[in-house]
C-alpha positions as CSV (number, residue, x, y, z in Angstrom):
1,M,0.0,0.0,0.0
2,F,1.4,3.4,-1.0
3,N,2.5,5.6,1.9
4,F,1.4,9.2,1.3
5,E,3.1,10.4,4.5
6,V,6.5,9.1,3.3
7,L,6.0,10.9,0.0
8,K,5.0,14.1,1.8
9,V,8.1,14.0,3.9
10,F,10.3,13.3,0.9
11,L,8.9,16.1,-1.2
12,S,9.0,18.6,1.7
13,K,12.7,17.7,2.3
14,H,13.7,18.1,-1.3
15,L,11.6,21.2,-1.8
16,L,13.3,22.8,1.2
17,E,16.8,21.9,-0.1
18,S,15.8,23.3,-3.5
19,M,14.6,26.5,-2.0
20,K,17.9,26.8,0.0
21,A,19.9,26.3,-3.2
22,Q,17.9,29.0,-4.9
23,I,18.3,31.4,-2.0
24,A,22.0,30.7,-2.0
25,I,22.3,31.5,-5.7
26,L,20.3,34.7,-5.3
27,L,22.5,35.8,-2.4
28,C,25.6,35.1,-4.5
29,L,24.3,37.1,-7.4
30,F,23.4,39.9,-5.1
31,S,26.9,39.9,-3.5
32,C,28.5,39.9,-6.9
33,S,26.3,42.8,-8.0
34,L,27.3,44.8,-4.9
35,A,31.0,44.0,-5.6
36,A,30.7,45.2,-9.2
37,Q,29.1,48.4,-8.0
38,R,31.9,48.9,-5.5
39,V,34.5,48.4,-8.2
40,T,32.6,50.9,-10.5
41,L,32.4,53.5,-7.7
42,D,36.1,53.0,-6.9
43,I,37.1,53.5,-10.6
44,K,34.9,56.6,-10.8
45,Q,36.2,58.1,-7.6
46,D,39.9,57.2,-7.6
47,Y,41.0,56.4,-11.2
48,V,39.4,58.9,-13.5
49,P,42.2,61.4,-14.4
50,S,41.8,65.1,-15.1
51,I,44.3,67.5,-16.7
52,T,45.4,70.8,-15.4
53,I,47.8,73.3,-17.0
54,K,50.7,75.0,-15.1
55,G,53.0,77.2,-17.2
56,D,54.2,75.1,-20.1
57,T,53.3,71.8,-18.4
58,L,50.2,69.6,-18.6
59,I,49.6,67.7,-15.3
60,S,47.5,64.5,-14.8
61,S,45.7,64.1,-11.5
62,I,46.9,60.5,-11.4
63,Q,50.5,60.0,-10.3
64,Y,51.5,56.8,-12.2
65,G,50.5,54.9,-15.4
66,N,49.4,57.8,-17.5
67,H,49.0,57.5,-21.3
68,W,48.8,60.8,-23.1
69,V,46.9,61.2,-26.4
70,L,47.2,64.2,-28.7
71,D,44.5,64.7,-31.4
72,G,43.5,61.1,-31.2
73,V,47.1,59.7,-31.5
74,E,48.8,58.2,-28.4
75,L,52.2,59.8,-27.7
76,E,54.6,56.8,-27.7
77,G,56.6,56.4,-24.6
78,V,55.0,59.3,-22.7
79,N,53.7,57.8,-19.5
80,N,54.6,60.4,-16.8
81,Q,52.3,62.5,-14.7
82,K,53.6,65.7,-16.3
83,L,53.8,66.6,-20.0
84,I,56.4,69.4,-20.4
85,G,56.4,71.7,-23.3
86,F,53.1,70.8,-25.0
87,K,52.1,71.9,-28.4
88,S,48.7,73.0,-29.6
89,G,45.9,70.4,-29.9
90,T,43.4,68.4,-28.0
91,Y,44.8,66.3,-25.2
92,V,43.3,63.3,-23.4
93,V,45.1,61.2,-20.7
94,Y,44.0,57.7,-19.7
95,V,45.0,55.2,-17.0
96,I,44.4,51.4,-16.7
97,D,43.6,50.1,-13.3
98,I,46.0,47.2,-12.5
99,F,43.5,45.4,-10.4
100,T,40.4,45.5,-12.6
101,G,41.9,46.1,-16.0
102,C,39.4,48.9,-16.5
103,T,40.4,52.0,-18.5
104,A,39.5,55.5,-17.4
105,F,39.7,58.6,-19.7
106,S,39.9,62.2,-18.8
107,D,37.8,64.8,-20.5
108,P,39.4,66.2,-23.6
109,L,41.3,69.4,-23.1
110,K,42.0,71.8,-26.0
111,V,45.2,73.9,-25.6
112,V,46.9,76.5,-27.7
113,A,50.7,76.9,-27.4
114,S,52.3,80.2,-28.3
115,S,53.9,80.3,-31.8
116,I,56.1,83.2,-30.9
117,S,59.8,82.2,-30.9
118,T,61.3,85.3,-29.4
119,I,61.0,86.0,-25.7
120,H,61.8,89.4,-24.1
121,K,62.4,89.5,-20.4
122,N,64.1,92.3,-18.6
123,D,67.3,92.9,-20.5
124,L,67.3,89.5,-22.4
125,N,66.2,88.9,-26.0
126,F,66.1,85.1,-26.5
127,N,65.2,83.3,-29.7
128,I,65.5,79.7,-30.9
129,Y,65.3,78.5,-34.6
130,P,64.5,76.5,-36.5
131,N,61.5,75.3,-34.5
132,P,60.4,72.6,-35.4
133,T,63.9,71.1,-35.8
134,N,65.7,67.8,-36.4
135,G,67.4,68.0,-33.0
136,W,70.0,70.7,-33.6
137,F,69.0,74.4,-33.5
138,N,70.4,77.9,-33.1
139,V,70.0,80.0,-30.0
140,S,70.2,83.8,-30.4
141,I,70.8,85.7,-27.2
142,D,70.9,89.4,-26.8
143,L,72.0,90.6,-23.3
144,E,72.9,94.1,-22.2
145,K,75.5,92.9,-19.7
146,L,78.2,90.3,-19.1
147,E,76.5,87.2,-17.8
148,M,77.1,83.5,-17.3
149,V,74.5,81.6,-19.3
150,T,73.4,78.0,-19.1
151,L,71.3,76.3,-21.8
152,E,69.5,73.0,-21.0
153,L,67.6,70.6,-23.2
154,I,65.0,68.6,-21.3
155,A,62.8,65.6,-22.2
156,V,59.1,65.3,-21.3
157,D,60.0,63.1,-18.3
158,G,62.2,65.8,-16.9
159,K,65.5,64.2,-17.9
160,K,68.3,66.6,-18.9
161,L,69.6,65.5,-22.4
162,A,72.1,68.3,-23.0
163,E,73.7,71.3,-21.3
164,K,75.9,74.1,-22.4
165,K,77.5,76.8,-20.3
166,F,79.2,79.9,-21.5
167,Q,79.9,83.5,-20.6
168,H,77.9,85.9,-22.7
169,K,79.3,89.3,-23.5
170,P,77.1,92.4,-23.9
171,G,75.3,92.4,-27.2
172,K,73.9,89.7,-29.5
173,Q,75.4,86.2,-29.7
174,E,74.4,83.0,-31.5
175,V,75.3,79.5,-30.4
176,Q,74.3,76.1,-31.8
177,F,72.7,73.7,-29.3
178,G,70.7,70.5,-29.2
179,K,71.3,66.8,-29.6
180,A,71.5,64.3,-32.5
181,N,69.1,61.4,-33.0
182,L,66.3,62.8,-30.9
183,S,62.9,61.1,-31.1
184,S,60.1,63.1,-32.5
185,G,58.1,65.0,-29.9
186,V,58.1,68.1,-27.7
187,Y,61.1,69.1,-25.6
188,T,61.9,72.0,-23.3
189,V,64.8,74.5,-23.8
190,R,65.7,76.2,-20.5
191,I,68.0,79.2,-20.3
192,N,69.4,80.4,-17.0
193,F,71.2,83.7,-16.6
194,G,72.0,85.3,-13.3
195,S,68.9,84.7,-11.1
196,E,66.6,84.5,-14.0
197,Q,65.2,81.5,-15.8
198,I,63.2,81.2,-19.0
199,I,61.6,78.0,-20.5
200,R,60.7,77.5,-24.1
201,K,59.2,74.5,-25.9
202,L,60.9,72.9,-28.9
203,I,59.3,70.5,-31.4
204,V,61.5,67.8,-33.0
205,N,60.2,66.3,-36.2
């Protein structure tokens, strides 16, 4: 004779186990959803870079792992927080989170660099040409007094690539400066004389 009580207990037991399994799955999905939301919030709050301008330098709000893009083209080998001596165009910087692999982009920033090659400051007339150049260029300096002058060529990462020191006599003087086999990009030319310092961007083709 068929025992309905046994069937009832059997079904109740298996239905309970099935409900437990479903609840466990739902809790797991809910936890994963919360974790994904936390990751998304962390990326939005901590890893989205922004660009600011200070003098002739573009600065990312993220300290490491920056990738700079100019007019839609990534600048090869430029991964520092600061981009020194920028040229005109629209810049974007992006970073990749090492934990999630997610990429976060800054808002585009359109900047216009000065095209004037000659700088006048106090008693100094300072000009560099040609600009753009292939790596070597001329520096025209017009000083009204005897002064020790230092020229420096600096890469975007702040590394000094070349330096030249000389004593400048009153009047106009031209010297050749630069470095052979430079990669294409934007560099900084810095001139120091007395307590003064002037920075100028240089574009290498």
